[in-house]
C-alpha positions in Angstrom: -183.9 -114.4 -1.7 -183.8 -116.6 -4.8 -182.3 -120.1 -5.2 -178.7 -120.4 -6.1 -176.2 -123.0 -7.2 -173.4 -121.2 -5.4 -172.0 -124.0 -3.1 -170.9 -121.5 -0.4 -174.4 -119.9 -0.3 -176.1 -123.3 -0.2 -173.8 -124.4 2.6 -174.5 -121.1 4.5 -178.3 -121.7 4.3 -177.8 -125.3 5.4 -176.3 -124.1 8.7 -179.5 -122.1 9.6 -182.1 -124.5 11.1 -185.1 -122.4 10.2 -184.0 -122.2 6.6 -183.1 -125.9 6.4 -186.5 -126.9 7.7 -188.4 -124.6 5.3 -186.2 -125.9 2.5 -187.1 -129.4 3.4 -190.9 -128.8 3.4 -190.6 -126.9 0.1 -188.7 -129.7 -1.6 -191.2 -132.2 -0.4 -194.2 -130.4 -1.8 -192.3 -129.8 -5.1 -191.7 -133.5 -5.4 -195.3 -134.2 -4.6 -196.4 -131.8 -7.3 -194.1 -133.6 -9.9 -195.4 -137.0 -9.0 -199.1 -136.0 -8.9 -201.2 -138.0 -11.3 -202.7 -136.5 -14.4 -206.4 -135.5 -14.3 -209.2 -133.8 -16.0 -211.2 -130.7 -15.4 -214.6 -131.6 -13.7 -216.7 -130.1 -16.5 -214.7 -131.7 -19.1 -215.0 -135.1 -17.3 -218.8 -134.8 -17.1 -219.2 -133.8 -20.7 -217.0 -136.6 -21.8 -219.5 -139.1 -20.4 -222.4 -137.2 -21.8 -220.9 -136.9 -25.2 -220.1 -140.6 -25.2 -223.8 -141.5 -24.4 -225.1 -139.2 -27.1 -222.7 -140.7 -29.7 -223.7 -144.2 -28.7 -227.4 -143.4 -29.1 -226.8 -141.7 -32.4 -225.0 -144.7 -33.9 -226.8 -147.6 -32.3 -230.0 -146.3 -31.0 -229.3 -147.6 -27.5 -229.6 -145.1 -24.6 -227.6 -145.5 -21.5 -230.0 -145.4 -18.5 -227.1 -144.6 -16.1 -225.6 -141.7 -18.0 -226.6 -139.3 -15.3 -225.0 -141.3 -12.5 -221.8 -141.9 -14.6 -221.6 -138.2 -15.5 -222.0 -137.2 -11.9 -219.4 -139.7 -10.7 -217.0 -138.5 -13.3 -217.6 -134.9 -12.2 -217.1 -135.7 -8.5 -213.9 -137.8 -9.2 -212.4 -135.0 -11.3 -213.5 -132.4 -8.7 -211.6 -134.4 -6.0 -208.5 -134.5 -8.3 -208.7 -130.8 -9.1 -209.1 -129.8 -5.4 -206.0 -131.8 -4.4 -204.0 -130.3 -7.3 -205.1 -126.8 -6.2 -204.0 -127.6 -2.6 -200.6 -128.8 -3.7 -200.0 -125.8 -5.9 -201.1 -123.5 -3.2 -198.7 -125.2 -0.7 -195.9 -124.9 -3.2 -196.5 -121.2 -3.7 -196.8 -120.4 0.0 -193.8 -122.5 0.9 -191.7 -120.8 -1.8 -192.5 -117.4 -0.3 -191.9 -118.7 3.2 -188.5 -120.1 2.1 -187.4 -116.8 0.7 -188.8 -114.8 3.6 -187.0 -117.1 6.1 -183.8 -116.7 4.2 -184.1 -112.9 4.4 -185.0 -113.0 8.1 -182.0 -115.2 8.9 -179.5 -113.4 6.5 -177.2 -112.4 9.3 -176.7 -116.0 10.4 -175.8 -117.0 6.8 -173.3 -114.0 6.7 -171.8 -115.2 9.9 -171.2 -118.6 8.4 -169.5 -116.9 5.3 -167.3 -114.9 7.6 -166.1 -118.0 9.4 -165.7 -119.7 6.1 -163.6 -116.9 4.8 -161.4 -116.8 7.9 -160.6 -120.5 7.4 -159.8 -120.2 3.8 -157.6 -117.2 4.4 -155.8 -119.0 7.2 -155.0 -121.9 4.8 -153.9 -119.4 2.2 -151.6 -117.6 4.6 -149.9 -120.8 5.6 -149.4 -121.8 2.0 -148.1 -118.3 1.1 -145.1 -118.8 3.4 -143.9 -121.8 1.3 -144.0 -119.7 -1.9 -140.9 -118.0 -0.8 -141.6 -115.0 -3.0 -142.9 -116.9 -6.0 -145.7 -115.0 -7.7 -146.3 -116.7 -11.0 -147.2 -120.2 -12.2 -144.0 -120.5 -14.2 -141.9 -119.5 -11.3 -143.7 -122.0 -9.1 -143.0 -124.8 -11.6 -139.3 -123.8 -11.8 -139.1 -123.7 -8.0 -140.8 -127.0 -7.6 -141.2 -128.7 -4.2 -143.0 -126.8 -1.5 -143.4 -123.7 -3.6 -145.2 -125.6 -6.4 -147.4 -127.4 -3.9 -148.3 -124.1 -2.2 -149.1 -122.6 -5.6 -151.5 -125.5 -6.3 -153.1 -125.1 -2.9 -153.7 -121.3 -3.4 -155.0 -121.9 -6.9 -157.6 -124.3 -5.5 -158.7 -121.7 -3.0 -159.4 -119.0 -5.7 -162.9 -120.2 -6.7 -163.8 -120.7 -3.0 -163.1 -117.0 -2.3 -164.9 -116.0 -5.4 -168.0 -118.0 -4.3 -167.9 -116.5 -0.8 -167.8 -113.0 -2.2 -170.6 -113.7 -4.6 -172.7 -115.2 -1.8 -172.3 -112.2 0.5 -173.3 -109.8 -2.2 -176.3 -112.0 -3.1 -177.5 -111.8 0.5 -177.0 -108.0 0.7 -179.0 -107.4 -2.5 -181.8 -109.7 -1.3 -182.4 -108.0 2.1 -181.6 -104.4 1.1 -184.4 -101.9 0.4 -184.8 -100.5 -3.1 -182.8 -97.3 -2.3 -179.8 -99.2 -0.9 -179.7 -101.8 -3.7 -178.4 -99.2 -6.2 -175.7 -98.1 -3.7 -174.7 -101.8 -3.2 -173.6 -102.0 -6.8 -171.5 -98.8 -6.4 -169.9 -100.1 -3.3 -169.1 -103.5 -4.8 -167.6 -101.9 -7.9 -165.5 -99.6 -5.8 -164.1 -102.5 -3.8 -165.8 -102.2 -0.5 -166.9 -105.2 1.6 -163.6 -107.0 1.3 -161.3 -105.4 4.0 -162.2 -103.1 6.9 -161.3 -99.5 6.5 -160.9 -99.9 2.8 -158.8 -97.3 1.2 -157.9 -97.9 -2.5 -154.7 -95.9 -2.1 -153.4 -98.6 0.3 -154.2 -101.6 -2.0 -151.9 -103.0 -4.7 -153.3 -102.6 -8.2 -153.8 -106.3 -8.7 -155.6 -106.8 -5.4 -157.7 -103.7 -6.0 -158.9 -105.1 -9.3 -159.7 -108.4 -7.6 -161.7 -106.7 -4.9 -163.7 -104.7 -7.5 -164.4 -107.6 -9.8 -164.6 -110.4 -7.2 -162.1 -112.6 -9.1 -158.8 -113.1 -7.3 -155.5 -114.4 -8.6 -152.9 -116.0 -6.4 -150.9 -112.7 -5.7 -154.2 -110.9 -4.7 -155.2 -113.8 -2.5 -151.8 -113.8 -0.8 -152.1 -110.1 -0.1 -155.7 -110.6 1.2 -154.6 -113.5 3.4 -151.8 -111.5 5.0 -153.5 -108.0 5.3 -155.2 -109.0 8.5 -158.4 -107.0 7.9 -160.2 -109.1 5.4 -163.8 -109.8 6.4 -167.4 -110.4 5.5 -169.6 -107.5 6.8 -172.3 -109.1 9.1 -175.2 -107.1 7.6 -176.0 -104.3 5.2 -175.9 -101.9 8.0 -172.4 -103.0 9.0 -171.3 -102.7 5.3 -172.8 -99.2 5.1 -171.1 -98.1 8.3 -167.7 -99.2 7.1 -168.3 -97.4 3.7 -169.3 -94.2 5.5 -166.3 -94.4 7.8 -163.9 -94.2 4.9 -165.9 -91.8 2.7 -167.0 -89.1 5.1 -165.1 -85.8 5.1 -162.2 -85.5 7.5 -161.9 -82.6 9.9 -158.9 -81.5 12.1 -158.8 -80.7 15.8 -156.8 -77.9 17.4 -153.6 -79.9 17.5 -153.7 -80.5 13.8 -154.5 -84.2 14.0 -157.1 -85.5 11.6 -160.4 -86.7 13.1 -163.6 -87.9 11.6 -166.3 -85.3 11.5 -169.5 -87.1 12.5 -171.3 -84.1 13.9 -174.7 -83.4 12.3 -175.2 -80.2 10.3 -177.9 -78.1 12.1 -179.4 -75.1 10.4 -180.9 -72.9 13.1 -184.4 -71.5 12.6 -184.2 -67.7 12.5 -186.2 -65.8 15.1 -189.0 -63.9 13.5 -188.8 -60.1 13.6 -191.2 -58.1 15.7 -193.9 -56.4 13.6 -193.0 -52.9 12.6 -194.9 -50.1 14.2 -194.6 -46.4 13.3 -195.2 -43.1 15.1 -198.5 -42.7 13.3 -199.6 -46.4 13.8 -202.7 -47.0 15.9 -203.6 -50.0 18.0 -206.7 -51.8 16.6 -209.9 -50.8 18.3 -212.3 -53.7 17.6 -214.9 -53.2 20.3 -216.1 -49.6 20.6 -218.0 -50.4 23.8 -214.6 -50.6 25.5 -212.2 -47.8 26.1 -209.7 -46.7 23.4 -206.5 -48.8 23.5 -203.3 -47.1 24.6 -201.1 -45.8 21.8 -198.5 -48.4 20.5 -194.9 -47.8 21.1 -193.2 -47.2 17.8 -190.1 -49.3 16.8 -189.7 -48.1 13.2 -189.8 -45.0 11.1 -191.0 -44.9 7.6 -194.1 -45.6 5.6 -196.8 -47.6 7.4 -200.4 -47.0 8.2 -201.9 -43.9 6.7 -201.8 -40.9 9.0 -205.1 -40.2 10.7 -207.0 -37.4 9.0 -206.7 -33.9 10.6 -210.0 -32.0 11.1 -210.0 -28.2 10.7 
């Protein structure tokens, strides 16, 4: 699961101890990598000393008797620097993977936080909607003034919060779903699933349906969502899929005419193989002539089959 600037997703991860600890270690090694001193490749460091000694001799005729020691020391110092750099980079790579893996493992805890967060936001929105007193536009709220205008401002401030919560939940679903399910997630999101339990587009006002499908709410859509009573954040991809299947599976009817959900599996029975056809002129196989001749087979068909035994005259 990749990093995100979504404040709701960041807050969700911060509530999961395992993720918070891994995040802390990762950030520490990233900071260490940024602050690590510049260095030189060991071979380049050694050859720099050698090349300097050669140039000095060529220009002055003086040979440095300790060129070997200085070249070896430069190589060892650079090797030490290089080894530490490799260790820090390896730690950064492994902790980045561990951070993403921990997020995926703890995804349901983050979704639980988002669910609680959504409940709180919708509770605030529901209280504010009462003060609107039927106002459903900014102009009308300004004209009404007083509590209605204050409620409109409160609801407007909650719109980006709901948007971020929805984006966060779908980000988590896509991160933990397998490759086959990821494609279906896009279809479900565009259809409006994952916003209210038992979603049925025929029961949703046009404006709210558009908001559910795009993830961008306006005040009337938020008021509807806050008062519908079934808004939620599915706790896992499996929960989301189960809710989608509940409202998209075919409906059957019982004997009293009441609709019921047909959840019985379709079973195709394996046909019983037919007995081999034997005819009046068929003969039982006689494989071992040291034994007595097998008894004649009982015919169960008529028609062409084995050739009739030859008749001797």
